[in-house]
C-alpha positions as CSV (number, residue, x, y, z in Angstrom):
1,M,165.4,-265.8,90.6
2,K,164.9,-264.0,93.8
3,I,162.7,-261.2,91.6
4,K,160.7,-264.0,89.8
5,K,159.9,-264.7,93.3
6,R,158.6,-261.4,94.5
7,I,156.5,-260.9,91.3
8,I,155.1,-264.1,91.9
9,I,154.2,-263.3,95.7
10,I,152.9,-260.3,94.6
11,L,150.6,-261.5,92.2
12,L,149.2,-264.1,94.7
13,C,148.5,-261.3,97.1
14,F,146.8,-259.2,94.5
15,T,144.9,-262.0,93.4
16,C,143.8,-262.8,96.9
17,M,142.8,-259.4,97.4
18,M,140.4,-259.3,94.4
19,L,139.0,-262.7,95.2
20,L,137.9,-261.0,98.6
21,L,136.9,-258.1,96.7
22,F,134.6,-260.3,94.3
23,G,133.6,-262.1,97.3
24,R,132.7,-259.1,99.2
25,L,130.7,-257.5,96.1
26,A,128.9,-260.8,95.9
27,Q,127.7,-260.8,99.1
28,I,126.5,-257.3,98.6
29,Q,125.0,-257.9,95.6
30,L,123.9,-261.4,95.3
31,I,124.1,-263.6,98.7
32,A,123.2,-260.8,101.4
33,T,121.1,-258.4,99.6
34,E,118.2,-258.4,102.5
35,S,120.5,-259.0,105.4
36,F,123.7,-257.8,105.4
37,T,126.1,-257.8,108.8
38,K,124.9,-258.7,112.1
39,R,122.2,-255.7,112.0
40,H,120.5,-257.4,109.1
41,I,120.6,-254.5,106.9
42,N,118.2,-254.8,103.9
43,L,120.5,-253.7,101.1
44,I,117.8,-253.3,98.4
45,E,115.6,-251.3,100.7
46,K,118.5,-248.6,101.3
47,S,119.7,-248.6,97.8
48,V,115.9,-247.5,96.9
49,T,115.9,-244.7,100.2
50,Q,119.1,-243.6,98.9
51,R,117.5,-242.4,95.4
52,T,114.2,-241.5,96.9
53,Q,113.0,-238.1,97.8
54,A,109.7,-238.5,100.5
55,V,107.3,-236.7,102.6
56,T,105.3,-238.8,105.2
57,V,101.9,-237.7,105.3
58,D,100.8,-240.4,107.8
59,D,102.9,-242.0,110.2
60,G,100.5,-245.2,110.3
61,R,99.9,-245.2,114.1
62,G,96.4,-246.1,115.3
63,H,94.4,-243.1,115.9
64,F,91.5,-242.1,118.8
65,I,88.3,-240.9,118.3
66,D,85.2,-239.7,120.8
67,R,82.0,-241.8,121.2
68,N,80.2,-240.2,118.2
69,G,83.2,-240.8,116.0
70,E,84.7,-237.2,116.1
71,S,88.7,-237.3,115.8
72,L,90.9,-236.7,119.0
73,G,94.2,-235.1,119.0
74,E,94.8,-235.0,115.0
75,E,93.4,-233.4,112.1
76,K,93.2,-234.6,108.2
77,Y,93.4,-231.8,105.6
78,P,94.9,-231.0,102.3
79,V,98.2,-229.3,102.1
80,L,100.5,-228.4,99.3
81,V,104.0,-230.6,99.3
82,V,107.1,-228.8,97.4
83,F,110.3,-231.0,96.3
84,P,112.3,-227.9,95.6
85,F,115.3,-230.3,94.0
86,L,113.4,-230.5,90.9
87,Q,113.5,-227.7,88.3
88,I,110.3,-225.5,89.3
89,K,110.1,-222.4,87.4
90,N,108.8,-219.3,88.5
91,D,105.6,-219.8,86.2
92,M,104.7,-222.6,87.9
93,L,105.1,-221.3,91.4
94,E,102.9,-218.2,90.3
95,K,100.4,-220.3,88.3
96,I,100.2,-222.7,91.8
97,A,100.5,-219.5,94.0
98,H,97.3,-218.1,92.4
99,I,95.4,-221.5,92.7
100,I,96.2,-221.6,96.6
101,D,95.8,-217.6,96.6
102,V,99.0,-216.9,98.3
103,P,101.9,-214.6,97.4
104,G,104.0,-216.7,94.8
105,Q,107.2,-215.1,96.9
106,D,106.1,-217.0,99.9
107,I,106.6,-220.4,98.4
108,G,109.8,-219.4,96.7
109,I,110.8,-218.3,100.3
110,Q,110.4,-221.5,101.8
111,M,112.5,-223.0,98.7
112,K,115.5,-221.4,99.3
113,G,118.0,-223.2,100.9
114,R,116.1,-226.5,100.8
115,S,116.8,-229.8,99.3
116,K,114.5,-231.7,101.0
117,P,110.9,-232.1,100.2
118,F,108.9,-230.0,102.7
119,I,104.9,-229.1,103.4
120,F,104.4,-225.2,102.6
121,Q,103.3,-223.8,105.6
122,R,102.1,-220.2,106.9
123,G,102.6,-219.3,110.3
124,N,103.8,-222.1,112.3
125,R,101.4,-224.7,110.9
126,P,101.1,-226.4,107.5
127,F,98.8,-224.3,105.0
128,Q,95.3,-225.7,104.9
129,L,93.7,-226.3,101.5
130,T,90.3,-226.7,100.2
131,K,89.3,-229.5,98.7
132,E,88.5,-227.7,95.4
133,Q,92.6,-226.1,95.6
134,M,93.7,-229.6,95.9
135,E,92.0,-230.9,92.9
136,K,93.0,-227.8,90.6
137,V,96.8,-227.8,92.1
138,N,96.9,-231.9,91.1
139,R,95.1,-231.3,87.7
140,A,97.8,-228.9,86.5
141,D,100.5,-231.8,86.8
142,M,103.1,-229.7,87.8
143,L,106.6,-231.2,88.4
144,G,107.6,-231.0,92.2
145,M,104.1,-229.2,93.2
146,V,101.7,-232.0,94.9
147,A,98.8,-231.6,97.0
148,T,97.7,-234.2,99.1
149,E,95.5,-235.2,102.4
150,V,98.1,-235.0,105.6
151,R,97.2,-236.2,108.8
152,M,98.6,-233.6,111.3
153,K,98.9,-234.4,115.4
154,Q,97.4,-231.3,116.9
155,P,97.0,-230.5,121.0
156,S,94.5,-232.9,122.1
157,E,91.2,-232.6,123.8
158,A,91.8,-235.1,126.9
159,E,95.4,-234.8,126.5
160,H,96.6,-236.1,129.4
161,L,93.7,-239.1,128.9
162,I,95.1,-239.7,125.1
163,G,98.7,-239.4,126.4
164,V,101.8,-238.9,124.1
165,V,104.2,-240.6,121.8
166,G,107.9,-240.5,121.7
167,E,111.2,-242.1,120.9
168,N,112.6,-244.4,123.5
169,E,114.9,-247.0,121.8
170,K,115.4,-248.8,125.2
171,E,111.9,-249.0,126.1
172,F,110.9,-249.8,122.3
173,K,113.1,-253.2,122.7
174,K,112.0,-253.6,126.0
175,R,108.4,-254.2,124.6
176,Y,108.9,-255.1,121.1
177,E,112.3,-257.2,121.0
178,K,110.6,-259.6,118.1
179,L,109.5,-257.0,116.1
180,Q,112.3,-257.1,113.5
181,K,110.6,-255.3,110.9
182,L,110.1,-252.0,112.9
183,S,113.2,-249.8,113.6
184,S,113.9,-249.1,117.4
185,Q,113.4,-245.4,116.6
186,T,109.4,-246.2,116.0
187,S,107.5,-243.7,118.2
188,I,105.6,-245.7,120.9
189,G,103.0,-244.6,123.4
190,I,104.9,-243.3,126.7
191,S,101.8,-242.0,128.7
192,G,97.9,-242.3,128.8
193,L,96.0,-244.3,126.2
194,Q,98.9,-244.2,123.9
195,Q,100.7,-246.3,126.2
196,S,98.2,-248.7,127.7
197,F,97.1,-249.4,124.3
198,D,100.2,-249.3,122.4
199,E,100.5,-252.6,121.0
200,F,97.7,-252.1,119.3
201,L,98.2,-248.5,117.7
202,M,101.8,-249.7,116.7
203,T,102.5,-248.5,112.9
204,D,102.0,-250.7,110.2
205,G,104.2,-248.4,107.8
206,E,103.8,-244.8,106.7
207,T,101.9,-243.5,103.7
208,K,104.4,-241.1,102.0
209,I,104.5,-239.2,98.9
210,L,107.6,-239.6,96.7
211,Y,109.8,-239.0,93.8
212,Q,112.4,-241.5,92.8
213,V,115.3,-239.8,91.1
214,D,118.5,-240.3,89.3
215,R,122.3,-239.2,90.3
216,Q,121.2,-235.4,88.8
217,G,118.1,-235.5,91.2
218,E,115.7,-235.5,88.0
219,P,112.4,-237.9,88.5
220,I,113.3,-241.3,86.8
221,F,109.1,-242.2,86.0
222,G,108.0,-239.0,85.1
223,K,106.3,-235.7,86.6
224,R,103.9,-237.7,88.5
225,A,104.4,-238.0,92.4
226,K,104.1,-241.8,93.8
227,Y,102.5,-243.1,96.8
228,T,103.5,-245.9,98.9
229,S,101.4,-247.2,101.9
230,P,101.0,-250.8,103.6
231,G,97.6,-251.2,101.9
232,N,96.4,-253.0,104.8
233,P,92.5,-253.2,104.9
234,F,92.9,-253.7,108.9
235,Y,95.4,-251.6,110.0
236,P,96.1,-248.8,111.8
237,V,93.1,-249.5,114.3
238,T,91.0,-246.8,116.0
239,I,90.5,-246.2,119.4
240,Q,86.8,-245.4,120.4
241,T,86.8,-243.8,123.7
242,T,84.0,-243.0,126.0
243,I,84.9,-239.2,125.7
244,E,82.0,-236.8,124.2
245,K,84.0,-234.3,122.3
246,L,81.4,-231.3,122.9
247,L,81.5,-231.7,126.6
248,Q,84.9,-232.0,126.7
249,Q,85.6,-229.0,124.9
250,K,83.2,-227.4,127.2
251,A,84.9,-228.5,130.3
252,E,88.4,-227.7,128.9
253,E,87.0,-224.1,128.3
254,L,86.0,-223.6,131.9
255,V,89.0,-224.6,133.6
256,Q,90.9,-222.3,131.4
257,K,88.7,-219.6,131.8
258,H,88.8,-219.7,135.8
259,G,92.5,-220.0,135.7
260,I,93.1,-223.4,137.5
261,K,96.7,-224.1,137.5
262,K,97.1,-227.4,139.1
263,G,93.4,-229.7,139.1
264,G,90.8,-230.2,136.9
265,L,87.4,-232.2,136.4
266,V,85.9,-235.5,135.9
267,L,82.5,-236.3,134.3
268,L,80.9,-239.4,134.3
269,D,77.9,-241.1,132.6
270,V,76.1,-242.4,135.9
271,K,74.4,-245.7,134.1
272,T,77.8,-246.9,132.5
273,S,80.6,-245.3,134.8
274,E,82.1,-244.2,131.6
275,I,84.4,-241.2,131.1
276,L,82.6,-238.5,129.1
277,A,85.1,-235.6,129.9
278,I,88.3,-235.1,132.0
279,V,90.6,-232.1,132.2
280,S,93.7,-232.4,133.9
281,K,96.2,-229.1,134.7
282,P,99.0,-228.2,134.2
283,S,98.8,-228.8,130.4
284,L,101.0,-230.9,128.8
285,Q,101.8,-228.1,126.6
286,M,105.3,-227.4,127.9
287,D,107.6,-224.6,127.7
288,N,110.0,-225.5,130.4
289,Q,111.7,-229.2,130.2
290,N,112.1,-229.2,134.0
291,T,108.4,-229.3,134.3
292,Y,108.1,-232.0,132.4
293,K,107.4,-235.0,134.4
294,Q,104.9,-232.7,136.7
295,R,102.9,-231.9,133.8
296,M,102.8,-235.7,132.6
297,E,101.1,-236.6,135.7
298,N,97.4,-237.1,135.1
299,Q,96.0,-235.5,138.4
300,M,92.8,-236.8,137.9
301,L,94.0,-240.3,138.4
302,T,96.7,-239.3,141.0
303,P,95.2,-239.3,145.2
304,H,95.0,-236.2,146.6
305,F,93.9,-235.0,150.1
306,P,90.4,-234.9,149.8
307,G,88.8,-233.0,152.9
308,S,84.9,-233.1,153.7
309,V,84.1,-235.3,150.4
310,F,85.3,-237.8,152.6
311,K,82.7,-237.2,155.3
312,T,80.3,-239.4,152.8
313,V,82.3,-242.6,153.6
314,I,82.0,-241.8,157.2
315,A,78.1,-240.9,156.9
316,A,77.3,-244.3,155.0
317,A,79.5,-246.0,157.6
318,T,77.3,-244.3,160.2
319,I,74.1,-245.3,158.8
320,D,74.5,-248.5,157.9
321,N,75.8,-249.1,161.7
322,D,72.4,-247.8,162.7
323,M,74.4,-245.3,165.3
324,I,72.0,-242.5,163.9
325,Q,69.9,-241.1,167.0
326,S,67.5,-238.4,165.6
327,H,67.5,-236.2,169.0
328,R,71.5,-236.3,169.1
329,M,73.2,-233.1,168.5
330,F,76.6,-232.1,168.2
331,N,78.7,-228.8,169.5
332,C,80.1,-227.5,166.4
333,D,81.5,-224.8,168.4
334,T,84.6,-226.3,168.8
335,D,87.5,-228.2,166.7
336,P,87.8,-231.5,165.7
337,Y,89.6,-232.4,168.7
338,G,87.2,-230.6,171.2
339,E,90.1,-228.6,172.4
340,N,89.7,-224.9,170.9
341,T,87.0,-223.1,169.0
342,P,86.6,-223.4,165.0
343,Q,86.9,-220.5,162.5
344,V,83.2,-220.8,162.0
345,M,80.9,-221.2,164.7
346,M,78.1,-223.3,164.2
347,G,76.4,-224.0,167.4
348,K,74.7,-227.3,168.2
349,L,73.8,-229.1,164.7
350,S,72.1,-232.9,164.0
351,F,73.8,-235.5,161.8
352,T,72.1,-234.2,159.2
353,E,73.0,-230.7,159.4
354,S,76.5,-231.5,160.3
355,F,76.8,-233.0,157.1
356,A,75.2,-230.2,155.1
357,R,77.2,-227.7,156.8
358,S,80.4,-229.7,157.0
359,C,81.0,-229.8,160.8
360,N,84.2,-231.3,161.6
361,R,83.8,-231.9,165.1
362,T,80.9,-234.4,164.3
363,F,82.3,-236.4,162.3
364,A,85.8,-236.6,164.1
365,V,83.5,-237.9,167.1
366,L,81.8,-240.4,164.5
367,G,84.8,-241.6,163.1
368,D,86.6,-242.2,166.6
369,E,83.2,-244.3,167.6
370,L,83.4,-246.0,164.4
371,M,86.8,-247.1,165.1
372,Q,86.0,-248.4,168.1
373,K,84.0,-251.2,166.9
374,D,85.7,-252.1,163.7
375,K,90.1,-250.8,163.0
376,Q,89.0,-251.3,159.1
377,V,86.0,-249.5,158.9
378,M,87.1,-246.4,156.9
379,E,88.7,-248.8,154.3
380,T,85.5,-251.1,154.3
381,Y,82.7,-248.3,153.5
382,L,85.4,-246.5,151.1
383,E,85.0,-249.8,148.9
384,A,81.6,-250.3,149.3
385,L,81.5,-246.8,147.8
386,G,83.5,-247.8,144.8
387,A,86.5,-245.6,145.2
388,N,89.0,-247.5,147.6
389,E,91.1,-249.5,145.0
390,A,92.3,-248.5,141.2
391,V,88.5,-248.0,139.6
392,G,89.6,-248.5,136.0
393,W,88.6,-250.7,133.6
394,K,90.9,-253.9,133.8
395,G,90.3,-257.3,132.4
396,K,91.4,-259.9,129.7
397,V,92.1,-258.7,126.2
398,F,93.3,-261.4,124.4
399,H,96.4,-263.0,125.4
400,T,96.8,-260.3,128.3
401,Q,95.3,-260.9,131.3
402,G,95.6,-257.9,133.3
403,F,95.0,-255.4,130.9
404,K,94.5,-251.8,132.1
405,Q,92.8,-249.1,130.4
406,L,93.8,-246.1,132.9
407,I,97.9,-247.4,133.2
408,E,98.2,-244.6,135.2
409,E,95.7,-244.5,138.0
410,K,96.9,-245.1,141.3
411,K,94.4,-246.5,144.4
412,A,93.5,-244.5,147.4
413,T,95.0,-244.9,151.2
414,V,93.1,-244.1,154.3
415,W,96.1,-245.2,156.7
416,N,99.9,-244.9,156.5
417,G,100.4,-247.2,159.6
418,E,98.5,-249.4,161.9
419,E,99.5,-247.4,165.1
420,N,97.5,-244.2,163.8
421,K,94.6,-246.0,164.2
422,V,94.8,-246.0,168.0
423,S,95.5,-242.4,167.8
424,H,92.1,-239.9,168.8
425,K,93.9,-237.1,166.9
426,A,94.9,-239.3,164.3
427,I,91.6,-240.8,163.6
428,A,89.9,-237.2,164.0
429,Q,92.0,-236.0,161.7
430,T,91.4,-238.8,159.1
431,A,87.7,-238.8,159.4
432,I,87.9,-235.5,157.8
433,G,89.6,-236.2,154.9
434,Q,93.0,-235.1,156.0
435,K,96.2,-236.9,157.7
436,D,97.0,-239.9,155.1
437,V,93.9,-239.7,153.4
438,R,94.8,-239.6,149.9
439,I,91.9,-240.5,147.1
440,S,91.6,-239.6,143.3
441,P,89.3,-237.1,141.3
442,L,88.5,-240.4,139.5
443,A,87.6,-242.2,142.4
444,V,85.6,-239.6,143.5
445,A,83.6,-239.5,140.9
446,N,83.1,-243.3,140.8
447,M,81.9,-243.1,144.4
448,M,79.1,-240.4,143.4
449,A,77.8,-242.5,140.2
450,T,77.7,-245.4,142.8
451,I,75.5,-243.7,145.1
452,A,73.4,-242.4,142.5
453,R,73.0,-245.8,141.1
454,N,71.8,-246.7,144.3
455,G,75.0,-248.7,145.3
456,E,75.7,-250.6,142.3
457,K,79.7,-250.4,141.9
458,K,81.0,-250.1,138.3
459,E,84.8,-250.0,137.1
460,V,85.5,-247.0,135.2
461,K,85.9,-247.1,131.2
462,A,87.6,-244.6,128.9
463,V,87.4,-246.7,126.1
464,K,84.4,-248.5,124.5
465,E,86.1,-250.6,121.7
466,I,88.8,-250.7,119.6
467,R,87.9,-251.1,115.5
468,Y,89.6,-252.3,112.4
469,K,90.8,-249.8,109.4
470,N,87.6,-251.2,107.6
471,G,85.5,-250.1,110.5
472,T,84.5,-253.4,111.7
473,R,84.8,-254.1,115.6
474,F,88.4,-255.8,116.7
475,F,87.3,-255.8,120.5
476,H,84.3,-254.4,122.6
477,F,84.9,-253.8,126.3
478,E,82.1,-254.7,128.4
479,D,80.9,-253.0,131.6
480,H,82.2,-254.2,134.5
481,K,81.3,-254.8,138.1
482,L,83.8,-253.7,140.8
483,E,84.0,-256.8,143.2
484,G,83.3,-256.7,146.9
485,R,81.2,-255.4,149.4
486,Q,77.9,-253.2,148.2
487,L,75.8,-250.6,150.6
488,S,72.1,-251.9,151.2
489,Y,69.1,-250.2,149.8
490,S,68.2,-248.0,152.3
491,T,71.6,-247.0,153.4
492,V,72.1,-246.1,150.3
493,K,69.1,-243.8,150.1
494,Q,70.0,-241.9,153.0
495,V,73.3,-241.2,151.9
496,Q,71.5,-239.6,148.8
497,S,69.4,-237.6,150.9
498,L,72.4,-235.9,153.0
499,L,74.3,-235.3,149.4
500,R,70.4,-233.5,148.3
501,K,70.8,-231.3,152.1
502,V,74.0,-229.9,151.0
503,V,72.2,-227.9,148.5
504,T,68.7,-227.3,149.1
505,M,69.5,-226.6,152.9
506,E,69.8,-223.0,153.6
507,K,73.1,-222.8,154.6
508,G,74.4,-225.7,153.2
509,T,78.0,-225.8,151.5
510,G,76.5,-226.2,148.5
511,A,73.5,-223.6,148.7
512,T,74.6,-221.8,145.6
513,F,73.8,-224.6,143.3
514,Q,69.7,-224.6,144.4
515,S,69.5,-222.3,141.2
516,L,70.8,-224.5,138.8
517,P,68.3,-225.9,135.8
518,L,69.4,-229.2,137.1
519,S,68.8,-230.8,140.4
520,V,72.3,-231.4,142.2
521,A,73.5,-233.6,144.9
522,G,76.9,-233.3,146.2
523,K,79.5,-232.5,148.8
524,S,82.3,-229.8,149.0
525,G,85.8,-230.5,150.4
526,T,88.7,-228.3,151.5
527,A,91.6,-229.9,152.3
528,Q,95.1,-228.7,154.1
529,T,97.9,-229.7,152.0
530,G,100.7,-228.9,154.3
531,K,102.5,-226.7,151.9
532,G,101.7,-223.3,154.0
533,D,98.3,-221.6,153.4
534,R,97.8,-223.7,150.0
535,V,94.7,-225.9,149.9
536,N,92.3,-228.3,147.8
537,R,89.5,-227.4,146.9
538,W,86.6,-230.0,145.9
539,F,83.0,-230.3,144.6
540,A,81.7,-233.7,143.7
541,G,78.1,-234.5,143.0
542,Y,75.5,-235.8,140.7
543,F,72.4,-234.4,138.6
544,P,69.9,-234.3,138.3
545,Y,69.0,-235.7,141.7
546,E,65.6,-237.4,140.6
547,N,67.2,-239.3,137.3
548,P,70.9,-239.1,137.6
549,R,72.9,-239.1,134.7
550,Y,76.1,-237.4,135.2
551,A,78.8,-237.5,138.2
552,L,80.8,-234.6,138.0
553,V,83.8,-233.7,140.3
554,V,85.8,-230.5,139.9
555,V,88.8,-230.0,142.0
556,D,91.5,-227.0,142.2
557,L,94.7,-228.6,144.1
558,E,97.5,-226.8,146.3
559,T,95.8,-223.4,145.4
560,D,96.5,-220.3,147.2
561,N,93.4,-218.5,145.8
562,K,91.1,-216.9,148.4
563,E,88.3,-217.1,145.9
564,S,86.9,-220.7,145.1
565,T,87.2,-221.3,141.5
566,V,85.5,-224.7,142.1
567,T,82.0,-223.4,142.6
568,P,81.4,-221.1,139.1
569,I,83.2,-224.4,137.1
570,F,80.7,-226.9,138.5
571,K,77.7,-224.5,138.3
572,E,78.5,-223.4,134.6
573,F,79.1,-226.9,133.5
574,V,76.0,-227.9,134.9
575,E,74.4,-225.2,132.9
576,E,76.1,-226.1,129.6
577,I,75.1,-229.4,130.0
578,A,71.0,-228.2,130.6
579,Q,71.6,-226.6,127.4
580,L,72.9,-228.9,125.3
581,G,70.0,-231.3,126.5
582,S,67.5,-229.1,125.6
583,R,68.9,-228.8,122.3
584,R,69.0,-232.7,121.6
C-alpha cells in the first residue's frame, strides 16, 4: 500500500514538472514571443539574430554636411565584405583578388582564425574599391564575397564643433528612457553638435549586409547576401552646418603648420555671424586617455584672458561717453599703475596712438575714470559689442524652448567680486584684459563682426538647417539678434577707425598686415596667464575694411614660444581667402 502511494506521489511530481515545462515552452513559443521576462526580450528577433551573420555598413545615425553639401566627419565608399565561415575556395579568392588588384594571399591571411564576417583592410583602414570593381565583384556572384558601399567615420573637419559619439548607458537612459525600441548601448552624442542635436541624429536602425545560416553555418537562402535597413524615407536626417569645408581645411592646415598646441581660430561671416571655420587645439585624436577631458574642451568656446583685445571695450566706452579730447596726451613711459617703467618705452601718446600701439597706462587711466562714473560700465559695453553673454544661437526648436546650438559655450566674465571695483590696481588690470577678465575667442570674433556691421548684434550660428533624408527641409535656423544695448552709429565708426589705425600706423601692433591683399582692421593682445612665462597671444579683426565680409580671431593659449604664431596664421589665412575669392 505504501509503495503504491509513493508511486502516485512520484507520478504527480513528474506530472507537475512536465506541466511547468510545457507552460514555460508555451510562454516562450506562443505567449511571450515578443516580450519575454521583465527585460522584454523579443525572442523572435533573438532567434533570427542567432542564425544570422551580418556586417553593419551604416549605423543609421544622422550626419553632417558643410554649407555647400560636402560631407563632414565621414566618407562613403565601396569595400569588400568577407564571410569567412562559408566555403570560399582558393580559385574564388584569386578571382576576387584579381578584380580588386591585390595579392590573393592578403585576403586569405585576414580570413585565418576568423569566424565572423569582416571588411577587407589594407593597413589600418578598409580597402577602398572603385565603383567598377564593386560591380565586377557582385557580378561574379561568389558565395561569401560581397562588395558594398560602407559609411565610415573619419577624423572630422571642425572636429570639436562636430563633436564625438560614444556609448553611455546611464546618460542614454536619462535622455531617452521612453525609447524602448533602442538598446541602451546605442551610441549617443557626448560633445559638440553631436550632443546638442543628438535627439535629431538618433539612429532609426542600422543598414546591414547578411547571410542567414543553418546549424552547419551554410546559407539558407542561396549564394546572394541580403541587405536590411529601416527603409524610412525621412530618417536619418542631415545637419547642414555653416562651415565652408575648403576654408576649414585651410584653417586646420595653418594651425597645424605653425604648431599651436593649445588655441586655434574662428572665422565668421560678418553679414550673418555664421561660423565658416573653427579650429581648436589640442586635437581630439588621443594617444593618452589621461588628457581626454582636456582634449574634449573646445577652446574657441571657452573664456580665456584676452589681454589688450579688451581695450576695444574700454575704447568704445570712452568714445561713447565723450571723454576724448584731441589735445590730451598719456604718459606711456610708465606701467599701468603709474609706478614703474614698462618693458617698452613709448613716450607721450594720444588716445588713437595709445590704441594703435597698445599702451597699457592709457587704458588703465581711462578705465579708472569710467569706473568713477559707472561701476557696471565694462559689462555694459562688452554687452553692447555682442560679447558679454553666451553668443551662440538659442531659441525654440519644436518642443524645446531653450535649444542651444553651441551647448558647450561659456559666457564671459569681467569681475569676480564687487570689492575689486573700488581697487585702482584691480581696475587697471581689468581695463587691459587681465585680473578676472575672461572672454571666449568666439565671443571676441562676434565682437569684431558686430563692429564691422556698424553695431548690429547677432547670435552666432553653427547650423543652417536640418533636412530629412529625402532632402526636404525639416527645420531652418533663422538669424537671431542679440538683445540689449547697441552702440550708436557715430561711436562704432570711431571704433572702426581705431581698429584700422592698428594696421595703418607705422608703429601699430598690426602694421605687418599692411601688405595683405585685403585691408584689415583689428586688435592684438598678449595676456599673462599666471603660469610662469606662459602667455595668451591674440589677434582679432575683420576684413576687407571698406566692405567687411569676414571676422577672424587667432589665439595661441598658454604658450612659452617667444615668436608669435598668431601673426603668420592670421596673415596667411587672409591671403588664402583672397586667393579663393579671386578664383570664384
